[in-house]
N, C-alpha and C positions, 0 to 999 in steps of 0.2 A: 049521716055523717057530715060534720061541718069540716070545710077545707078552705085554706088560703092558697090562692093561686097566683103566681106570676106568669104573665105571658106576653109574648110579641108576636102579633100577627102581621105579616108582611106580604101584601099584595105584589105578585111579580108582573111584568109587562104592562105596567100603568103610569110609567114616568117616574120622576124623582120624588115628587111630594105625595105624602100617604096621609095628610091630616084629615081628609074627607071620609076616609076609611076608618080612622079612629074615631071621628065622631059618630059614624054609624054604629060601631060597637057600643060606644058609650051610651048611646040611645037604647041599644038592647039591654044593657046592663040596668039602666034606669028604669026601664019599662018593667022589668022583672024584680025591682025592689032590691037589687043586689048593691051592697056596698062596694065601691071601688075608688081606688087612687091612680090617676095617671102619673107616670114618671117619664123621664126623658126618653127611654128605651122600652117602654112597654106599659102595662097595667096590672095592678094588684086587684084581685076581686076575692071576696069572702062570702060564703054561704054554704048551703047545703049541696053536696056533691052534684046531685043530678041536675039542679038549678045551674050550677056554675058551668058544668060540661054541656048542658043543653044550651046556654048563652054562647058558648064557644062555637057550637054547631051553628047556631044561628047567625053569629059573625061571619063564618065561612060562607054559608048560603047568601047572606046580604052582600057581602063583598064580590062574590062571584056574579050576582044579580047586577052589580054596579059595572061589570065588565071586565073584571080581573080574570085572565085566563088561568093563573096559578096562584097559589097561596103557599107559603112556608110559615110555620108556626113553632115556637119554641115554648115550652111549658115546664114550670118548677112548681111543685106543690107540697103543702104540708099539712098533716092531720095530727091530731092528739086525742089520747083517750084518757090521759091521767087528769085533765082539767080544761075548762073552756078558755080559749084565748083568742083575742081578736086582733087585728092588724093594729089598731090603736094601742092595744096593751104591748105589743112587741115594741112599738116605736117609744112608748112611754117609759119603758124599762131602760132603754138605751139612753134616752134624753136625761133621765135621772142620774145616770153614771157620768154624764159629761160634766 
């Protein structure tokens, strides 16, 4: 099943800047061939359910390996069965109406 996920992974106990952790997760998404879009407070990722959630697990593992003792993550996700829809489709629909 295809899923579009929006999530924000926040390492705790590592100081104020988290950009190196964002980079680490982005490298995981790229390595798995997942389409992703960074935004100011998180990341959108689309792909097969198992791959997306496996990537999120890998992000947690990598961030812990980088020294973060705790991580909090928020996740929103959507699936459809009536038709195929990508992140780009959703954005294009809004831009056409602007």
